[in-house]
Each structure stands twice: as C-alpha cells, then as structure tokens.
N, C-alpha and C positions, 0 to 999 in steps of 0.2 A: 504494500500500500504506500509506504513512504517513497519508494522508487517511482511510483506512478505520479505522486504529487510533485516530486522534485523534477521529473522529466516533462511535465505539462506546464507550458509557459502561460496558458490562459487561466490557470487556477493559482491564486496566490498560495505561497507555501504555508502561510499561517492558517489557511482554510482547509479543513480536512475533507476527505472524500465524502464522508457521511453527511456533513453539513451541505456540501455542494449537491449531493444526490437528493436530499430532502427538499432543497430549494428547487431543483429541477423538476421533481415530481409534482411539487405544489403548483408550479407555474406552467406545467406542460399543457394543461387544458387550454390556456390562453393562446397558445400557438396554433391550436386546431379549431378554435372557435370561429364563428362567422365574423368577418370584418365587413361591415357595411350592411346593406339592405338584403332583401330577398334575392337569391340567385335567379329566380324566375323572372324578375323585372329586368328589362334591358333598356339601355340608353340608345334609342333609335338614332339620335343625332350622331353619336359616336360610331355606331355601326355603319351609318351612311358615309361618314368621313373615311372610315377604314376601307370600305368597299371602293370608294372613289380613288383612294391612294393605291389600292391593289390594281385597279384598272389602269391607272397612270403608269405604274411600274411595269405592267405587262406590255403596254404599248411601247414604252422605252426599250424594254428588253428585245421585243420583236424588231424594232427599228434598228437597234444596234447589231442584231444578229444577222440581218439581211446581207450586209457586205461580206460576211464570213462564209455565207452559203454559196457564193458564186464559184 
C-alpha cells in the first residue's frame, strides 16, 4: 500500500488509500448523474447548425477531391 501511495503522483503522500477510496466512492455517483435536462429534449437550432456544417464540409471535401481523381 505504501508503495502505491508513494508511486502515485496525483495522490498526496499524507492521504492514505483508504481515505482516497472512501472519497471516490462517495462522489462516484456525481460522475454518472445526469448533467442538464432530459436527454429526450433536443436543441433543434443546434442540430440544424451541425447539419449545415456537415453539408458544408462534405461539399468542400468533394470539391477538393475532384482534382485528385483525374
């Protein structure tokens, strides 16, 4: 255990593995909780913007690919 604590730079040496593990388990649920609203709700404006960007990139790719196909 001491070797693990000493070899891990992200865990301070004065903090034991047990304390770190308890804190991690206690806060683990927050990492998997929902952030924001309902996933069923969509932002139509953002989706439209992304679709237009994808279309623009496809046109640019096809335009640049044309000289190489000759």
